[in-house]
Each structure stands twice: as structure tokens, then as C-alpha cells.
DRENKOLBA-973482 format. One record per residue: y, z, x of N, C-alpha, C in turn. Coordinates in pm, whole numbers, plus 50000, padded with zeros to 5 digits. Last residue first. Layout:
BEGIN
YZXYZXYZX/...
***
This chain:
BEGIN
542347446991241542927456091131542027453491010/540267450991525540957443291433541357452391328/539317470291688539487457791745540267447891660/538507496191613539937492791615540347480991702/535957499791555536307501091690537757498491706/535847493491284535547507791321536097510391459/536407465991302537457475091226537087488991279/534197457091408535327452891472536497463491424/532277464491210532317472791345533517469491402/532817445091003533037461090974533107466791111/532117421591153533397422591069533687437091060/529417425891228530457422691318531847424991269/528107426790978528187437491074529217437791176/528737402890857529267415790786529277427790894/527517385191017528837383890999529307398090956/524937399891234525367390091113526877393391089/524997394691605525067402591461525297392991349/525057381791838523937384191770523807388891648/527717384391924527227371591891525907370691832/527947413591981528587408791871527927393291828/526957424092223526037422292131526477414591987/529257425792370528167417392431527147414192308/530857441392215531307429192243530147419292289/529337467692221529557459592096529937444092124/529807471492498528237471192431528427462392328/532577475792501531867464492587530437462392538/532697498792345533357486392293532707474692369/531227517092501530767514392364531417501292326/532867518192711531597511292743530917508592600/535137528892613535337515492658533877509892687/534087554892550534747545892447534767531392492/533377575092692532527564192676532947552392587/535407594092677534877592392799534017578592813/536007598092415536917589292487536297585992624/534387595692141534207602592269534877594292367/534937580691936535757593191939535447600492057/533277560291953534807556791979535517570091994/530877572391907531047568592039532617564792066/531287575591620531137587691701531417583191844/531337548391547532537555591520532407569191611/528687540291617529907534791700531057543391677/527237555491431527157559891572528297553591660/528297546191180528577559791217528367564091379/527097517791230528487521191212528997535191241/524377519891248525187514991363526687519191344/523157528191008523047536291135523987531491238/524047512190819524067525490784523887533790905/523607487390923524987491790919525027507590881/521137475391126521447482690991522657489091001/520247462291350521527460591310521907467491164/518577472991651518507471191507520027469291449/518877474291920517727468091867517457469291723/521297485891986520997469992024519857465491976/521267512091927522117503291862521837487991867/519227518992085519067521691964519977511091888/520617516092340519387508892303519107508992170/522717535292314523037519492304521807511892269/521107557392329521847555192201522227541292215/519977555792588518887555092477519797552992346/522177558092740521457545892734520427544892614/522937584692682523837574292636523007559892646/521807607392772521157600292647521957587392613/523327617092960522097612793000521347605092892/525667626092843525607612192908524317607892944/526097641792553524937641292665524967627492707/527827651392361528377644392478527357644592598/527137659392113527047669492209527417664192355/527397634791966528497646191949528317657792040/525377620392083526667617092111527657627792087/523117636391987523287633192128524697629192170/523427632691716523587644791779523707643891928/523027606691679524377610191642524407625891717/520357604791762521357598291843522617603291817/519217619991537519217625991668520227617591770/519817601891312520497614091335520357620791469/518167580591413519517577291388520307590991397/515607591691399516127586991525517697585591520/515247596891122515417606591216515947603191351/515357569391049516357578890979516407591791067/513177557891172514617553591219515707564591149/510297575191275511277573391167512687569791217/508957582091499508957568191465509817564591356/509757607991728509557603991584509797588291568/510487618891959509177611691949508927605791818/512857632691941512877619591992511617611791981/511737657191836512517648791747512467633991795/510337678991913509797666691937510497654691841/510897706991866510767698291752510237684591769/511427716392131510627724692036510077714791914/512777697092273511577703092331510547709092235/514997695692097514107683792106512737688992173/516227720392153515837716492011514737705392019/516707719992409515797728992375515247726492226/518677699192415517357697392489516307706792431/520747712792270520167700292228518957697492283/521247733492441520607737192314520117723392248/522457720492662521197727292670520497729192539/524687707892549523637700092591522287706792607/525647727092253525657723992398524647715392414/526477709591936525767720092018526037717492169/529467707391734528547701091843527827711991910/529467722791406530087718591557529087714491646/527967701191158528377713791215528887710491335/526807677291078528027680391022528657693891066/524407676191234525547665791257526747671191203/523017695991099523537698491236524517689191266/522527683190864523247694390855523897697891005/520987663190961522267658290897523167671390892/518587675891046519447668991146520937667191088/517847685190786518127695190891519047687490984/517167661690655518117671990590518777680590696/515077652490808516397645090801517507653590758/513417673090748513777670890885515037664890896/513087667190473513627680390517514047680190657/511667642890490512907642590450513697656990473/509147649290598510117641490684511567642990628/508817685190519508687670690492509457663390589/507667714790686508747704890652508227689790624/505517726190790505477723790635506777716290600/507297739691066505887736491012505957736390861/509547743191186509617733091104508167730291036/509127765391341510347765891240510267755291143/507177764991532506817769891401507987767491292/508547756291761507877745891678507487749191540/511487774791789510137773491784509707761391710/514437789691921513917777391862512337775891881/516317820291848515097813491928514667801091841/519817815291773518547820591743517487813191834/522457805491777521777811191892520437817291875/523657794291551524147807891595523277814091704/522397769891525523837769891567524247784991605/519847780091434519997771591552521437771691601/520267794491203519767800691312519907791491440/521377772391055522437783591081521687792391194/519237758191008520327752791080521347762591133/517557773690862517277771890993518477765491080/519027775190622518747788490696518447785490839/518947748790542520117755790574520037767190669/516077748390491516777738790591517997746390644/515717766690301514997768390425515727760190526/517237754190109517637766790146517047770090297/516227728889993517427728890109517677743290167/514637735389801514097728189917515087727890032/516067748989620515057756989681514467748289797/518377740789465518487740589611517207747589681/518727721589190517967731789234517997731289394/522247716589099521087712389157520157724689197/524487713688886523807725288941522517722088983/526847687588986525787693188899525177706188971/530197689889056529097688389126527937695189034/533057673788946532137683688911530887680788994/534847655889052535487666389000534477678088961/533857641789369533697642589236534367655989175/536257637789635534907642289590535047643589436/538677610789640538077622689688536737624689631/541007599889373540447599589507539557612189549/540417588489038540907599589142540227596689271/539067572088859540227568688933541017578689021/536807583188718536927569588774537987565388867/537157611588712535817605588747536137591888795/539597613188607539367621388728538157614688785/539377599388366540367595288461540107601588609/537597615588218537207601588257538127596388368/536457643488197537727638788236537507625088304/534667654787916534607646488041536057641588069/534507667187685534997676287798535287667287931/533257652587492534777653787485535237661187595/530627653787525531257643687600532797644887597/529687673287332529837676887477530567666187548/529307663587087530647667887115530797671387266/527677635786980527447646787065528967651187114/527697615186798527637628986740527447639886834/527877594386974529077597386894528837609786825/526477583087180526467596987162527527602187078/527047554187154525607560487140525517574287118/529747555387199529277550087071527907555587059/529867563587465530537572187364530077566787222/528447542087587528027555487600528557563587487/530167520487522528667518587478528217534287486/532527528387665532487526087517531147527187456/531597529587932532077541187862532007540687698/530907500987973529967512087983530427524387913/533507490587938532467487187847531307497787846/534847501588160535217504788033534197501187918/533447489688367533257504488348533757508488213/531787458388270532737466588355532597481388311/529017436288300530037444088226530947451388323/526927408088223527747416188329528677423988243/523417402688122524907402588100525757409088222/520827406088109521317393588133522737391388108/521157435487901520337426787988520907413587992/522517453787736523217446487834522507434387911/520607464787559521627458387511522397448687606/518617475087730518177464987648519467457087592/519997492587887519297482487940518967471087862/520707510987660521767503487733521147491987832/518177520187584519047513287488520077506087565/517237533387811516557520887757517467512787661/519337553587833519147542387930518357530787883/518997569387596520217560987629519897549387720/516327578887675516587569587565517777561587554/517277594487896516277583987905516327573887786/518857614387763519527604087838518487592887874/516937630687639517897624887561518487613487634/515287638687869514647633387740515557625987659/517257649688063516557636888078515867631787928/519957665787884519037664187962518187650487956/522377667287724520987673887661519757671787762/524767657587788524307654787679522917658987626/525067669388062526007672687952525527669287806/523057658388222523137672388194523907676788070/524027632888217522617634988170522697650188130/526507634688354526497631188203525077632688134/525667640388608526477650188530526547646888381/524117619688658523397631088655524267641488582/526397600188678525277598888568524527611288550/527647611588894528367610388771527297609788662/525837606789094526077621489062526847620088916/525837579489109524597585689072524917599289029/528497575189201527907568789076526817576089023/528477589089443529397593489340528967588489199/526367571889565526277587289549527157592689452/527317544989547525987548689538525927562789495/530197543289601529647539389466528167542589441/530047556689849530677561789733530037556389619/528917547690083527967554590001528687559489871/530497514290083530277527290148529257534790051/532837487090094531297490690093531097503890164/535357479590118535137489290030533607495190033/535197457890289535927469690340535687479790243/533697438990116533037444090245533717456890292/535837431389954534607441089894533857446490014/538997431190073537767423990057536627434090036/542057434589871541007441689950539647434989949/543557422989687543887421589836542957429089920/542477445889467543387434489478543967434289616/540697466389411540347455389509541237445489518/540597499289319541467486989307541317477989422/537447514989258538717512689333539327499889280/535957537089084536467523489049537707521189140/535627559989226534567554689185534907539689138/537667562289539537567563189388536127556489344/537727557889807536997568889771536767570489614/539827540889848538527534789843537347546889815/542097556689869541777550689741540467544289725/541897586090049541727572590069541387565589924/541957613990062542947606489998542957591689989/539737622890219539827625790080540937619089999/538547599790454539427608190438539637609690274/536417580090539537587575090473538687585490466/534607596990703534847581890725536027577090664/535067624290618535197620190745535427605390776/534947627690352535747636290425536047632490550/533277606890233534647609490177535437615490265/531037607790396531727595290377533147597690337/530227634090385530567628890511531337617390488/529487634590087530657643690165531077639190295/527577616390086528827613990021529897622290070/525567629190220526117615190271527377613090207/525227652290071525467653590214526087640190255/524447638989823525647645889833526167649089989/521857630489915522887621289897524247627389884/520497655089934520707647590064521787637290039/520627661589655521367669689764521557662789902/518887643289570520197642489522521147650089616/516547652089675516937640289719518447636589690/516317675389531516557676989695517077663789734/516007669189280517247676089314517477675889469/513467658389294514687648889251516057655189292/512047680289379512187668389463513457658889420/512337696389166512827700889290513057689389375/511177681088965512377683588955513027688589079/508467680689068509017667489046510677670689036/507677706989054507977701089183508657688589183/507567709088771508607716988851508787711588982/505657691288712506927687788664507947695888734/503297675088922503837689288876505187687388830/502947648489012502397653088899502847667088834/505377623489074504737636889122504327643989006/506487601089000505387600889055504617612489099/508977610588901507937606988806506557605188866/510527609789118510167622489088508977620988979/511157581489138510407588789239509967602189200/512537577988904511347572188917510387578589023/514817593688976514147596188844512617591288856/515807580189188515467593389195514547598489080/516257554289077515477555789194514787569889203/518287560488892517087556588850515927557488946/520407566489086520027575088968518667573388927/520577541789212520237555389291519767564589188/521567524589014520047523889081519597535689162/523897535088919522747534488828521447533988908/525347530489167525237543189114524007544589015/525007502389184524477509389285524237524389238/526157488388941524907484889022524337496389091/528377505188883527437502988773526057496488828/529647506389126528887517589093527967514888976/531227483089105530067480789192529147494789154/533697474689010532757482588924531267482788983/534897459089183535607471089161534787479989067/533377435589191532847446489269533767458489255/532657426688834533287424788952532967435989060/530827435588673531567422888638532367417788742/527397444188758528847449088745529607434488738/524607435788553525357433988654526927437988645/521337436888458522617441388417523497442888538/519477424288616519287421788481520817424488420/520647435188878520077421588858520027416988717/521747459588814522177450688926521817436088899/519077473888697520387475988715520977470188831/516457459188741517167462888594518517464188622/515907456888983515507445588901516097447488771/516777480089106517777468089087517287457089011/514357492389133515177496489025516387485889000/513437480189382512677476689256513657480689136/515207493689558515317477989541514557473789413/514217519889531515667517589504515777501389461/511567517789616511867520989473513287517489442/512337511789885511597501889798511757504589646/513437536789951514257523689961513557512889886/511397553989931512517554189841513367543489848/509687550490149509457543290019510347544789921/509637561490388510937554490352510747546790224/507207572190449508397581390417509617574490367/504977559590549505497555790407506597566590361/504467561590816504227572390738504457570690579/505607541790964504317545290993503777556090905/508077531790921508037543690989506567548191022/509577506090851508317508090896508097519190989/512287504290812511607511390713510007513490750/513387487090996513507501391026512717510890911/513147461890909512007466290960512167481191026/514757459490585514827461190727513597464490778/514007434790332514167448590376514157448290533/514667416190025514707416590168514727431390225/512727407089750513397417889819513487418089961/512077384989562511977384989705512957395089758/512757383289290511347378989319511137381289471/516107387489379515067386289274513957378589332/517187407589633517267393889605516037392489494/518287433489711517427432589590517367417989537/517787444490034518767436589947517857431489834/517857473490240517267463790167518277456690094/519437483690454518167488190422517187478990348/521257456490633521067467590516519527472990521/521437435990816522587447490816522227458790717/519007424791044519467426590890520367437290884/518157426391304519597423291287519967423991145/515217427191298516017439191303517557436591279/514037403491052514247406891183515247418991190/512537415190730513327405690818513397411190967/510147413890509510507422890628511217413790721/510127408690181510327401490304510807411590418/508257411889885509087417889992509027410390105/508047401489544507747401089673508607407689766/507237400089246508047410489323507497409089462/507507375888967506977378789106507947391389170/508677381788704507427375188721506947380188856/511007394288613511287384988722509937378188764/510937417088439511197403788380511077391788476/509117445188347509767436388461509827421688422/509577462388054508947452888123509727446488230/511367495588085510837483588011510197473488115/512157518788225512987508588208512647496488116/509917535688244511147540888217512097530088164/507827519888302507657530088213508927537388183/508617503988526508387498488379508447508288279/508417522388734509837516288702509687511488545/505537524788745506517537288717507967532688667/505097499188820504537503888699505427516088656/506307497289071506757488488973506317493388827/504837516089212506317519489191506787509589073/502317504189222502487517489163504057520389128/502997481389374502597479489236502717494089150/503537493589638504567487589553504197486089417/501987507889811502157512289679503077505589600/502027494390072500927493389980500987498189830/503907492590266504387490190130503087487490030/502587499290510503627506290461504057505290320/500557479390523500237492590499501357500190451/502297455290547501277456790434500857471990410/503467462990789504277460690656503327461890541/501187461390973501987475090933502837473690809/500667434290947499787444490909500287457390889/502997418391022502457418990889501457428790852/504377417591260504647429191174503827429991040/503577393891376503587405991449503757417591378/503997373491198502737379491198502707392291281/506977381590989506327375091122505017381391126/506427385290640507007389790769506517379190873/505997395390301506027385390409506767389990533/503807407890059504757411290165504667399190270/503537403489702503177399089845504187405289939/502587410689370503407412989496502647409189621/501097411589147502497403189131503187405189266/498897427389205498747414789117500067406989105/499547435089551499117437689416499157426589344/499907424989804499967438789792499447442789662/498837399890033498887404389895498987420289892/500877388990297499517395890267499867400290122/501967360890501501987369290389500727376890373/504297349290752502947350090699503067360390578/506587324890912506317335790820504897336390766/509057315591101507607315091098506937327591047/511527309790846510927313590983509507311790988/514047312590646513317302990699512717308990836/515387324490314515047327290450514007316490514/517877328390071517147319990137516797326090293/519507336089749518937339589897517997329389939/521717346789507521177335789577520637337189706/523157369189436521717371189446520907357289488/525697360889416525427369089529523867373189549/525827348689169525827340589300525477348889411/523687362588921524997361588994524777353289126/521037346488738521527355288847522947352988867/518757342688456520117338788509520537350288616/515537332588528516277343488483517757340888534/514407312088654514597309588515515427322188453/514187295888953514657307788912515107308888752/511957278789158512597279589017513007294988985/511477256489439511777270089378512237268589234/509587236489666510477237789548510487252389484/509827224789998509237234389900510097236189778/508667203790277509547205890148509007216490045/506857201290486508347203690512509147206290395/504227200390385504527204890526506097208490558/504877211890060504077204990158504517208890300/504757229089746505087228389898504147219589964/505857239989426504997230489507505607229789635/507337271389414506697262789356505857253689444/508227306489393507847294889479506887284789409/510937319489212509487316889225509227304089291/513467334089417512947325989297511517324689309/515117336189662515067345489544514717338889412/512867317989881514127320889818513977330589725/511417306590204511357315990084512867317290025/509687284990407510947288290342510707296090221/508117284990728507997286890587509417290290540/507567259190972508277270090905508027271990766/506117238691063505677252091123506617263891068/508457212191042507207217991056507037231891109/511847221790904510997216290999509597221390990/512577218190547512607226990685511777219190788/514127214790251513377209090347513707215690485/513957225589908514487229190044513577223390154/515157223489593514087216489695514807220089809/515727246189323515907241589457514757233489507/517317257989035516177251489085516607246789233/518577287388842518587276588949517197269588991/520827300588607519517298688651519607286988768/523827322388640523027310088627521737309888655/526517342188557525147341688573524647328188564/529667358388638528977344788601527567345688651/530547380688750530877378788596529927366188554/530317381089019529197384688933529387384788793/531637350789162531927362489090530647367089005/532057323789254531457335589338531837348089289/531157295589135531927307489089531487319289136/530757273789421530367283189310531407290189252/529397254889680530607257089589530117263989454/527427273789911527487264789802528827266089735/527857289890134526567282090143526557272290022/530147304690097529877297690239528657289690250/529847317489858530767306889869530787298690011/528377339389896527637326889850528517316089877/529807361789976529587351590083528727340090034/530627386089836531177374089822530997362489916/528707407289937529337404989798529867392589760/525627388589921526537399489863527507405089965/524377371290072525437366190000526307376589929/522587365090351523067376990286524497372990206/519867348190482521167349190412521347362290362/518207334490781518247342990666519597344590612/516227319691025517487319490951517257328090820/514957313891347514777320791213516197320991155/512957298291600514087303691552513897309091399/509817305191771510527298191686511727303991632/508907324891970508747308191993509617301591897/509187352291930509757346392049509537331392062/508067368491725507167358391781507657351591916/510237382291647509137389891703508107379191785/513517369991760512367372191671511237378891733/515107363691963515647373591858514527377291763/514227341792091514147354392161514617366392069/514957320591906513537325391932513437338591990/518147329791747517367321891841515837327991862/519097329591408518437337491507517737327591608/521577328291188520797319391276520327326091403/522677339890896522427343791037521327334791083/525017334490637523847330290710523817336290847/527437338390516526447342890434524967341290527/529437324490667529337340890682528097345890603/528867298890885528767304690737528577318790745/529077285791126529557299391116529527305390978/528497261291093527417267291170527847283091153/529177254490738529597255190874528537262890946/527327231390506527917244990562528407242990692/528227201690327527407209390435528077222490471/527607180490027528457190190125527637193990238/528277168389714527597167589842528367172389955/528097179289393528887181489518527807177189634/528307170089061527487168389166528457168989302/528527185788747529317181288861528497181588991/528037181488408527527184388522528257177288644/529267197888103529427187788196528617191588328/529467198487746528917203887871528897193387978/531287196987514531037187787603530697194187734/532397215487316531327207687278530787198887383/534867223687447533557233787442532327225587407/536207194787628536277206387541534917213987533/538127178587875536847182687805536917195387720/540547156887955540357170587912539197172787825/539307133988200540177136988097539887151988042/538187135288453538857123488420539837125088288/538867166088629538127159288537538977145488477/539357178688951540047172388843539137162788770/538657208589109538277195489078538817188888954/539607227689360540117224789237539557210389213/538767256489550538397240789521538677238589404/540297279389750540057275489608539837259689613/538477294890023539597285689962539247282489815/537927326790188537737312590173538847304990108/538147353790247538257348490097537747335190085/538247353790526537347362890447537157358490296/541437338390531540357346290602539467355590512/541777310990336542397323990353541157333590431/542757277290365541657286290394542277301090411/544457259290121544537265490242543327277290250/542387241789876543467248889924543337255290057/541087211089807540847224089874541967230989941/540817188789545541657195189648540977207989691/539517158589408539517172989413540467177389531/538337134389180539357139089272539257152889285/535157120289140536207128489092537127133589212/533227090189054534027099689156534947107989083/530337087688865531797084188879532477094988963/527807094688815528077087988947529547085788969/527097109188599526997094888582527307086988711/527707134388673526367131988669526017116388655/530727130588876530117134988756528577130388753/531317142489230531097132389121530657137988999/532567144089544532307151589417532287141389310/531597145389894531847138689775531837147389656/531617162790120531667147990156531877138690015/533047191490242532737184990124532867170290151/532127217090436532587202390452532217194590329/533157252190374532337240490342532987226290368/534807274890416534387265390531533287255490500/533947282790105534467290690238533867281090356/534937283489764534307276889877534837284089999/534927285689414535177292189540534377283289655/536517263389169535447269189233535827277189352/537587250588872538027258288982536887265489031/538307220388704537277230788733537597236588860/540347206588455540237210388589539217221988594/541047201688196540777189888295540607192888416/539917217987913540457217288032540107204588107/539327238287623539657225587680540377225587802/536887264387695538287261687651538417244687685/534457268887781534777277487679536217273887628/531827247787883533177248487872533597257987765/529117251388112529527250787966531027254687975/527837229988377528827240088311528707239388155/526037227288649525907225588516526817234688447/526087213388967526497226088880526567220988730/524137205989221524567199089088524837211788996/524627201189553524627211989448525117204789325/522817188489843523567185989721523457197489634/523297190590186522617185690082523537184989965/522577213790478523327202690418522577197490294/523407240290679522587236590565523377223690515/523207241691034523837238190915522657236490804/522497244291316522847255691240523617253191106/521797222091456523177222991425523527236191361/518977230691484519827224191593521367226891579/518137236891224518277247091330519047242491437/518847226890923518827220791057519107233191153/517597220290612517787231690705517707226490852/518807207490324517937204490439518507213990542/518637211589972519027215290097518127211190211/519627207189641518677199189746519317203789875/519817225589344520147224689498519097215489560/521137230489040520217223489111520747221889243/522157257088832522317247988951521107242188997/523647265388514522427261688587522797253988715/526017272588425524897279288360523617274788430/529447282288500528147275688560526967282688485/531937278888270530977288088332529877280588363/535537278988208534147271988230533277279488298/537397298988141537597285288099536397276388099/536667321588249537117323788108537347309388055/536167317288521534987317288416535427318888284/537597303588760538097306188630537057307288515/537787314289098537297307488976537797311388859/538537328989320539427319589260539117312789131/537867364289354537377350689330538557341589284/538347391689364537917385189491537377370989466/539357401189122540287399589247539747394189377/538537387388826537927391688943538897391389073/539947378388610538767385688577538167391988715/541877360288689542247372988623541017383688600/541317348289024540897348288871541537361588812/544227338889201543087344489189542637345489053/546107315189368545827320489226544387326189216/546817328889699546597317589585546327325189465/547317348189868546007343789871545837332289769/
***
């Protein structure tokens, strides 16, 4: 792969020598060619004497490289490595030292196939009249839209001027400034890693949610989006009470077209969310709380590279559940709810480790070795749920939430606007709790570097799952199924029930239909419920439901849903070829990361 950074196995850049501190972007968005073209001015601080700056690029066409005074610079682009891109080496006219900050101006354009961008045709949008474009730079796709140090070890502020055709709105992960018919300015004054650079262009409208929040979407979704996310300010205030002041100024939401591959993406000032959250009952609010918590863990404090992704996601899931519980007035009910959601996460973790990867797979480690491994291949529920569970284990060990919450605030304050790795987290924790002998019992190696399930499972309150488990057992053992079975169940208990049934032996088609007749599962507007219902239909090999399953897959691209269903379809030999053909028909309309991972799930690529 060429000379990779000693700090990051996924980057060619050398941030131990020079660090980008600020970026000025001038972009022109061309829907006809599906290209971003323009200029990036990269402002560097030098940490050592050097006559070379090394950056990450991926299929960029570079027109010129020069210093801020206009003098041309020589550069070389090494051989392209699939998925990792290329090493861009820029030669300086002489050896610059730490007292000589430099600015390098790169004129370039992206490829129509840039892995960070999805260009949608009008018929893929709700309005059906205008095209749409959005980005997804995490984990290492920013290099396909600008030359950069594409590692979360580096953080920079940025300004941008973006020109788009008339009748389009452009949004970025920044504060929106002056705008005319075609050009909009943006300012991000809090340093971000490259993966948090984001852009979206479409026929967009907005509605105000609160004093610092709007929701954006196509007009067809704007009213139900505003209703679904009406409690955003309440969640922000609850997050601030635990973590301290929100530092990003604006917290807006953008509801993207269905092909967006994630539940949400925590782009600063503008969280991207999937329309599958529009359940009509606000039951998917935990995803918004999760993205809000990233404003601290992930965005303010960032993993140094993607081997330490759990420091972003495990912390965020842990805080999401704490904040969600804090919104419940009764302390006993709040604890039950927090533990119930942790048990749902444990369900997902168990399936990921034991079925998706296998318990001996090294990607089930909390801190995996990503040398030669693309971070997209390592993406799973493991850093989210194993990481959150580890923090809950530590919280219980040191004396409970009151004690641990003070540590969290100290940790957030100390590391804000910085990047760290697992060893630094461990050292800070041990130093903070230096008088607490309970931490001497932690098997750090087992938690961080062993394959499979966590070495310890916390003693969760199971009162909300007992009724679910009892009902799942009754269903699978042939008991009578009645609508009364689920009276009083919350939407998340229904999800828990269906997930339990997915994990058990497949039901007969007759029992599956009886279940649906009684519980009206297929009528639900919740995508989380529909997703599990589709998996039950596939696992029961109900051929009559196959069209419904494929329709579900073809109308949204959320990887949390489509990947397990496609894996289930692949395991059903009778329909395997039809599933593959369906994927190949849909692949041109998918975002890069979805197509890339599904090809592997369907054994179409290694």
C-alpha cells in the first residue's frame, strides 16, 4: 500500500511532521458531470523541519499546486490503491521549520465516482423534479473530495464558498453565512477531523424546532420531520446538564433521501438522519439523542484513528442511554429503561459477534488491528455496544453513576478539541481514580484485545425484558397467540420481542401468519419493527413475502437493515440468486459504502 502513517494505518499523511489547522474551500457543484471542482487552501503548522508535505487523495484530478504567493510546487501522486486512494507528496522549495507556517493552494476536481458522494437523479428524490447530492466522509472518504490529512488525529477549522445551480439549497457541517441565488458561505470555527466535513445540495426547506435548531428536508417530508423531532431542544438541554455547554452554536437536522446508509451521521451543526426515523410516534428519538451526544464524544473528543473507534461510539451509546433515562421523572423507572435499552444493545452485540463475524474473528475486539484492513470492513455494532458495555462495567466498578458522571465531565473537559487513543483513556481513568482499588481487578487485555463477547456482562435490571422473553417462549413452544399478549408493550418491547424471535429457531409459515394476524406487525410504520418482521419472513422461508422483503430493501439503504436481510437471503439457497440479481439492479443507486459492504456479504467480492 505504500508508506502509511505511523499514527494511522488508514492514512498516508504525516501529522507528526505537519498539521493542517485551517482549510478554505471554494467549490462549484455540477450535477451534469457529477463533479465538485474548485480550490482548497490548506494552512499548515510545521512540527519538524521538512521539505515535503504528504496528503491523502482518492481519484482527485489535480490541476495545480502552489504556495499562497503563487509560486508553483512540484508534486507526485503515487499509484492508486483500491479503497485507500493515493499518497500525494508535495515538494516545498526549501526545508521549512516550525516557525514557518505555510499555506498550500490546490486546484482540483473530484471524480464522478467519488466514494464520499452520492448523486441522486430526480426520480430518486421525493420531489421527483431536481437531483440531489450528499456526502458521507466517515471513515476515510474525505480524501475523495479534497486533498487532506484524512485521519481523525488531525483537526482543522474551515471556511467554504459553495456555488450551486438556481433553485437548490446547499448545507454544510458548519454555520451558514451569506447566501445569494447560487453561492453560500460557511464557517466552522471549532476544529473538526476530516470525516466530519459534510455537504448536501437539494431542493430543501426548513422549519424551526427550537432556539438553535431547524430541521431540513424536501418539502414532502418537512411537516412530519418537524413533528418527529420536535423535542430536539429538550434533548440538547439534557445533554448539556451531563456534559457541559454545547459548543457548536447551531444544531440542525437534515432528513436525507432513503439511500442514506446510516441511522444518523453527527456532522457538526447539521446532523444527517435517515427518513426511516419518521415512525410517526417519536419512538426513534434515541437516534437523535445519540447524534446529539456525538457533539461531545466524537466531535469534541475524537478517536485518534479508527482502531479506537469505540472511544467515539461506545462513549456515545453510553451517554445516549444515560441522557435518555434522565428524561424520565421516576428514578426507578429511569434505571429500568436505561438497562432495558442496554439489553437491546446486548442482543445486537451477541448476534454481531456470534453470527455476523464469529466469536474468533479479530474484528470482534474492542481495539482491532486495522493494518491492511479498511475501516468500512471493521464497521459493526461491536465498538458501539461492547464499548458502551465496558463503560457501564467501569461505572459499576468505581461506585455508580454519581461517581462516574464526575469523571465523564472531567474527561470531556480535559480532552475537548483533541484526539486520543485507548491507552490515553486508560491512563486518564486510572489517574482520576487513583485511590479506587476496584480498578485493579480489570483485565484490560481481555477487554481491549480479546476476540468475542465481553469478559463481564453487567448485572442489568431485566424486569422489562422478562415479559418479552416469556412471550417469545410461549410463541415458540406453541402457545395460543392473542392481541392481548402485547397490550402495554412499548414499541421498543415489540422490537425486543421480534429480535428474540429472530434469534430463535425459525417458525413455521403458519405460525408466522398467526403472529401477524394477532399483533398486526406488518401494519407498523416503525422501520425497526418492519426490519425484524422482514427477517422473520425470510427465516421462515415464506415465499409469499419475498416481494415485500425486496421492496423493503429497495426503498431504503440503511445498512443496519439491508445487510442482515441480504445475509439472510443469501443463506436461503432457493432465493439466493434472486437476491443477488436484485442487489445488482439496485447497486447503481446505492451509496459507495452500501454497495461495497453488500458485495462482500453476497460473496461477489473478497
